[in-house]
N, C-alpha and C positions, 0 to 999 in steps of 0.2 A: 556840411560834416561828413559828407560823401568825398569832397576833395580833398579834407585830411586825410582819411584813410588812403584814398588813392597815393596822395602824396606820399603816403607812410609806405604802401605797399610797393612805389617806384623806388625808394629810397634802398628797400632791404633787397631788391631785383639789383641795383645799382651795387648794393654793398658786396652781395655774393659774387658779381661777373668780375668787381675789381678784384676781390681775394684770387678767381678762378684765374685770371689774366696775370697775375703778379706770381702765383706758383706754377703757371707754363712757362713764365719767362724765367723765374729763378731754376725750374727743373732743366731749361735749356744750355744753363751753363754747368750744369752738371756733369759725369759721364755717364752715359748710356746704362738704362737697366730696365728691368721686365718694369709693365705698367704698375701701380699699385693702386688701391683701392681709400678710399679715406676713410682717417680714423687709424685700421689694422694694418695700413700699408701692405708691404709684400708677406704679412705674416702665413697667410689660408696658402702660399705656394712652398714655405719651406716644409719637408718632413721634420719628424723629431729625430730621427737618424740616416745618417749617411748624407748629411747633407751637402758633404763635398761632392758628390755628385750632380745635385742641382744646380751648386754653383760652378761647376764645370759645363754644364749644357748653356747655363747664362754665358760663359766664358765665350762659347764657340760662336754666340749667336750677338753678343754684344761689346765682345771685344775684350781685352789684356785686363781692362778696371772696369767693375761693373757697381753702378749704383744702387742698392736697395733701401727701403726703410721698414724696419718694424716697429710698429706702432710708432712710438715720436723718436725713435732711435736711427740716426741716418748710419748706414754701414757701408762700406768699400770691401770689395772682393778683388782681391790680386791674384790673376790665375796665370802669370809667367813669372819664371825666379828673377831675370832681370829687372822686370819692373819691381817687384818687390826688394831688391837689393839696390835698386837706386833711391827708393822711396824710406827704407828702415833701418839704409845702411848710413849712405851718403845725407839722406836727411832726417836722421835720428834723433835729433834734436826736438822734433816737432812731433814725431812718431813714436816716442819714447812713452808716453803715456799707458795706462792701461784701465780698463770698463771699469767702473766699478759694480762688481757681480754681489747684489744682495743676499741672493742664497748661500751662496760659500763664504763671503766676507760676514755678513751679519746672522744670518740664521743657523749657519753653522758654527758661530762663536764660541769658544770654549769657556765661557763664563761660568763663573764657580755658582753663582746663586740667581739665575732667570727665570720669571712664572711663565707661565702658559700664554700671557697676553702680552707679555712686552718682549721686546728683542731688545738687547744691549748691544751698541757698537764698539763693541771692545774686539771683535774682528777673529776670523783665521786668516794671518795675512802669512804669505810666501813669497818667497821671490818673483815668484812668475807672476804674482798677481798684485805684488805692490807698485803704487804709482812711484814716480821718478822723482825721490828725495834723498836726503840725508841717511835715511834707515836703508834704503834699495841700495844706497851705494856699499853701506857698512857691511850690507848682507852680500853683496856681489865679489868684496874684497875676502871675507870671509868663504865665500863656496870656491872662488877661484883660487885661495890658498891652500884649501883641503882638497880639491877634486882636479884643479887642473895643473899645479905647480908639476914639473917632470919629478922632482925629488920625491913628492908626495905619493904619484901616479905610481913611480916605481917601488913604494913602499908597502903597496898592496897588493904586488903581483904573488908574493906567498900564499897569500889569502885565496887569490884566486884560483890558484894550481892546486892546492888543496881543495876546496871546494866542488872543480871540475872532476877531480876525480871520484870525490864523493858520489857526484851526479851519475857520472858512467857506472859504478859500481851499484848503486840504487836501479838505474835502467835495467843492467844486465840481472840483476838478481829478481826484479819486480817490473818486467815492461809492461805491462798493461796499468800501471800507477803512476805513467809518465808524465800526466799534467800536475800532480801533487808535486813529482820530484822536481820537477821546472821550478814548481812556487818555493818547495824549501831551499832549494838551490840559489835563489833568486834573493829571497828574505834572508837567507845565511851572509851572504854578500854586501848586502846592505846595513843590516845591524851589525856585522863584523867590521866595517868600516865607518859607520857612525856612533857606534858605540863601545867597539870591541867586543861583540858579545857573542858567544857559541851557543848554536843553537842544539836544543835536546828535543826529547821526544813530550818533555813537558811544557814547551812551548806552544804545543798546537793550538790552544786557545787563545793566544795571545795573538798569532797568524791569522786564527779567524776573525778577530776583533778587527784588526787590520783590513784584510780582504773587504770586509762589511765597509768598514768607513769609506774606504777607495772606492769603491762600485758606487757609493751615494755620491760622492763626490765629482766623480768620472761621469755618472749619467746626468750630470748636469751642466754639463760641459758646453753643449750648443746653443748658437744664437736664438732659438725658438723653444728651446728645452723648459726652461721656467720663466714663466709670465713674471713673477715678482722680481725677476731682474730688471723690467721694463716699467711695471708697475708697483716701486717699492712699499709703497703705503700697504699693499696687501702682506707684509710682514706681521703688522700689528693686529691682524685678523685671528683669533681663537682655533686652533689647531683641530677643533670637534667641528669646525663649519665644512659641510661637503663640497668638496672641491680642494680641498686643505691639506690635502696626501703630501704635496711639498714641505706644507709647516710640520708634520709630523717626523716626514725622513728626515727634517733640518734639526729637529730636537734628538732625536736617535743619535745623527751625526757628532751631534755636539757633546754627548759624552763618552764616544767612542774615538773621539779625536783628544781630550784632554787624556784619557786614559793609555792611547799610545804614543804621544807625546812625554808624557809625566815617567810613565812605568821604567822604561828602559832608563832614561836619565837620572832618577830617583836610585837606581842600581848602580849605576857608575859614581855618582857621588860616594855611594856608602863603600864602593872597591877603592876608591880613591883614599877614602879614611883610612882603610884597611890596609893600604901598600899593596892590593891585589890587583888594581885597575890595569887592563891592556890599554898600549897606543891606541888611540882612536879621533875622530874629529872633536867629539864630547869633552876627551880629557885635554885636549888642545884649547879650546875655546874657555873650559873652566878654570886651567889653570893660567892662563892669559887675563881672564876676568880677575881672578884670585890675586896675580901681582899686581894687578896694578888698582886693586883697593876698589873695583867698581862691581861685584860680585853680589848685588842684593835680589829681592824680588822681580824686579824690573828685567835685570840683566838675565837672569834665568831664562823670561819669559822670553827674550831675544833669541835666547841659545836654542829653544827648544824650538821655535821657527825656523831657525837655520835647519835644525836636524831635521824638522818635519819636512823638509821639501826632496829629502833623500825618501820618503813614502813614495811621494809621484813617481821617483824616478823609475824607483822598485816594479810598480803598477807598468808603466812605459816598457821598461827591458823585458819584462816576462812576456808583455803581447809582442814584441821583437821575437825572442826567441820561438816562440808558438809561430809565428809567419814563416822565419826562416827555415823551420821543420816542417811545415805542410808543404811551402813552395818546392823544398828539396826533394821531397819525397814524391810531388807531384812531377818535376821535372827531372824525372830519372836520367835523361842523355847529358844532362848539364850535370848534376851532382856526380857522374862518375867519370868525367873530365876533370872536376874539381879533385875528386877524388886520387885521379891519376896525378895531377900535378902536386898534393899534399904527399903521396908516395915519396915523389920524386925530391919533394926538397928535403924530407926527411930520411930517405936513403934507407939503409939496412939497421938503423939505430933504433931499438926497441924501446921508443919512448912517445909520450905525446909532443904534440906540436905545444909550442911556447912563442913569446912574443919575438924572439931573436930572429925566428924564421917568416913573420910577415913579409919581409921585403920580396922573398921568393915565391909568394902568395898572390900577384896580381890579379890572375883569373877567378880566385876565391873571392879576393876584397870585390873585385869589380860584382862578381854573382851577389852579394852581400849585400850592396850600396843598392844594386837594383829592386832585390828582394824589399829593402827599407823603402826605397821611394814607389815603389808599385803598391803595395799595402802597408803604408805609413801609420802606425800605432795611433797618431794623435795627427790625421789629415788636414786640419785648419790650424795647425799651431794653436799657440795661445795668442788670443785677440789684444791688438793693440790700439789705441786711442790717441787721434790726433789732438794736440795740446794748442795748437794754433791753425788758423785756415792757412790753406796752401794753395799753389795753384801747379799742375800737370800736366803736361801736353794742350795746354788749351782750357782743360776743367777746373774747375774750382771743388777744392777738398773740403767741404765745411770741417770747422772747429768742433770736437767732441765725437767725431765720427767713428766708429769702430771698424778696426780694418782688420780683416782676415786674409791671411798668405795660403791659398788654396795648393797644398803640396800635392794633394793626388792629382 
């Protein structure tokens, strides 16, 4: 009996030792990175905010590609622009996937009827978090046609000029309300381009709703912020349980997202029927679907999703404007030099600068780019995911690894 127990103990010890050696050998093939603990990996080393600072520290210590593990999820951090271009652009077919974010895609899903204990996987999908599929390619085509084609960009210039003038007048009349004025300016641009929608004082409640929804979504963006992204089964736990604040936040975001996507689109449809709709991305997509005979409930859901990505752009653009204002005020000498360049380009004309002045403003453009790089609104970008295993500089890049580009 004793010999049997001794044999079993020896077998267990050998099994543990073999697994340890196997993991050590496998780790030697991976990029360097911080030591990980069993089960949780490097989760304990990641702050819930400003993770780019920790990633930059790891980059200085371990190199341009850092390997970490968050629970059971392999994570690769790219700390150099040239490395990111090599992997994400030149090897884009392997790195074009997106990790499934349970909180945003499932728990914030704008389902019409979901009880507190069940989450349907209908998802809140945007171009930035879609996997590389035919749906992603279709959304990208729509997005490029509406926001990247030169003729489309030129068509938005009158709106931009008008809203810049409104912003400057608001700042002159009420400088203490600068933050509110910037919010209104950015929202006016987004709603004007997406829905042909002009803001009024009656829209304050709608803008507050959008702000709340985007705040919830943005705060879920970090790799260690939402535990449910790494333990998806947690989404089925009831919202009243201790520690399930993220479930309650997801349920709140769900209703906000449904309204912020449907309210302005329903308004556009009503104005199109009345013949009073202004040109916008929404009218283009609705008319295209109507002309091809594909305008049904599923197609409307796709159009809402495409237009929904504009809200995320609004949040980031607003953050950029805050950053530019803060840094140009702090760097008074730089601001003065940029002002002299601006005065020289405009000359004696009593007007605001416009897009035709841009080639004559190289220093101002350089200042803006440096501010964006220094205090990037989204310093880790949008995470990618490896769709197949890769080898880089002799290191193994595991399939399904989450890939972050550290812009900071």
